[in-house]
C-alpha positions as CSV (number, residue, x, y, z in Angstrom):
1,M,47.6,130.8,98.5
2,L,51.1,130.7,97.9
3,L,52.1,127.1,96.8
4,F,55.5,125.4,96.8
5,S,57.1,122.3,96.4
6,E,58.8,120.8,99.4
7,R,62.3,121.3,97.4
8,D,61.7,124.6,96.3
9,S,60.4,125.7,99.9
10,L,63.7,124.3,101.3
11,S,65.9,126.5,98.5
12,L,63.9,129.8,99.2
13,V,64.2,129.2,103.2
14,K,67.8,128.3,102.7
15,A,68.3,131.6,100.7
16,I,66.4,133.7,103.3
17,L,68.3,132.4,106.3
18,T,71.8,133.7,105.5
19,E,73.4,131.7,108.0
20,Q,74.3,128.1,107.7
21,I,71.7,126.5,109.7
22,P,71.8,122.7,110.6
23,L,69.3,120.7,108.4
24,E,67.1,119.6,112.0
25,M,66.9,123.4,112.9
26,L,65.9,124.4,109.3
27,S,62.6,122.7,109.6
28,E,62.1,124.5,112.7
29,L,62.5,128.1,111.0
30,E,61.0,126.8,107.7
31,E,57.1,127.6,108.4
32,E,57.8,130.8,110.0
33,A,60.1,131.9,106.7
34,L,57.6,130.8,104.3
35,T,54.4,132.3,106.3
36,E,56.5,135.5,106.1
37,V,57.2,135.4,102.4
38,G,53.4,135.0,101.9
39,N,52.6,137.5,103.9
40,V,54.9,140.0,102.1
41,V,54.0,138.5,98.4
42,L,50.4,138.0,98.7
43,S,49.8,141.0,100.3
44,A,51.7,143.1,97.7
45,C,50.0,141.0,94.9
46,L,46.5,141.4,96.3
47,A,47.3,145.5,97.0
48,T,48.3,146.0,93.5
49,F,45.2,144.1,92.5
50,A,42.8,146.2,94.5
51,D,44.4,149.3,93.4
52,L,44.5,148.5,89.8
53,L,41.0,147.7,89.9
54,N,40.0,150.7,92.4
55,N,38.2,148.0,94.7
56,K,38.9,146.6,98.3
57,M,39.7,143.2,98.7
58,T,39.4,141.2,102.0
59,T,42.1,139.1,103.3
60,S,43.3,137.0,106.1
61,I,46.8,136.9,107.8
62,P,48.6,133.6,105.9
63,Y,49.9,130.9,107.6
64,C,51.6,127.7,106.4
65,L,50.0,124.5,105.5
66,R,51.6,121.1,104.5
67,G,50.2,118.4,102.4
68,S,48.8,117.1,99.1
69,P,46.7,119.3,96.8
70,D,43.6,117.6,97.8
71,E,44.3,118.3,101.2
72,L,45.1,121.7,100.6
73,L,42.0,122.4,98.9
74,D,39.9,120.5,101.1
75,G,36.9,122.8,102.1
76,V,37.2,125.0,99.0
77,E,33.9,125.4,97.4
78,A,33.4,123.0,94.6
79,D,32.0,126.0,92.3
80,A,35.0,128.5,93.2
81,E,37.0,130.0,90.4
82,V,40.7,129.9,90.8
83,L,43.4,131.8,89.3
84,F,46.9,130.8,89.3
85,I,50.0,132.9,88.9
86,C,53.7,131.5,88.5
87,V,56.1,133.2,90.8
88,D,59.8,132.7,90.3
89,F,62.2,133.5,93.3
90,I,65.8,133.7,92.1
91,H,68.6,133.9,94.5
92,D,72.1,133.6,95.2
93,Q,72.0,129.7,95.4
94,G,69.4,129.3,92.7
95,E,66.0,129.8,92.1
96,A,62.3,128.4,93.4
97,R,59.5,128.5,91.7
98,G,55.8,128.7,93.5
99,F,52.8,129.8,92.5
100,I,49.9,132.2,94.0
101,S,46.4,130.7,93.9
102,L,43.7,133.1,94.3
103,M,40.1,131.5,94.8
104,F,37.0,133.3,94.4
105,N,33.1,132.4,95.2
106,V,30.8,132.7,92.2
107,D,29.8,136.5,93.8
108,S,33.6,137.5,94.1
109,V,34.0,136.6,90.6
110,K,31.1,138.9,89.4
111,N,32.4,141.7,91.4
112,I,35.9,141.5,89.7
113,V,34.7,141.0,86.1
114,S,32.7,144.0,86.6
115,A,35.9,146.0,88.2
116,I,38.3,144.7,85.2
117,D,35.6,145.7,82.6
118,A,35.6,149.3,84.3
119,Y,39.4,149.3,84.3
120,L,39.6,148.5,80.6
121,E,37.0,151.1,79.8
122,K,38.7,153.6,81.9
123,L,41.8,152.6,79.4
124,G,39.9,152.9,76.5
125,I,40.6,149.3,75.6
126,V,37.0,148.3,75.6
């Protein structure tokens, strides 16, 4: 997940949409713009992560959700491991802060830990 506060998401969308757009139209375009940002950022992040670990990751097409943290995390396995990465988007009108949230089930965590161990061993760190 790519998570933003409402204020930061609007800031980012205004920066993406270079034309002056009335506020009532901005909300219509916000979901589409944030979905595209999520697609680009998450795809790049996960592809880099998979390449570094010489591993394959399965993903799905991003979509936009709004709600409280409890609502957004509804349905996530109770024993899921979560990695949060802070992301700052700096643009002409200011900045927007978001968080990449990667959620892994127990089996995935074991695979990732093994891949990280292999990567560190390859670098001679372990």
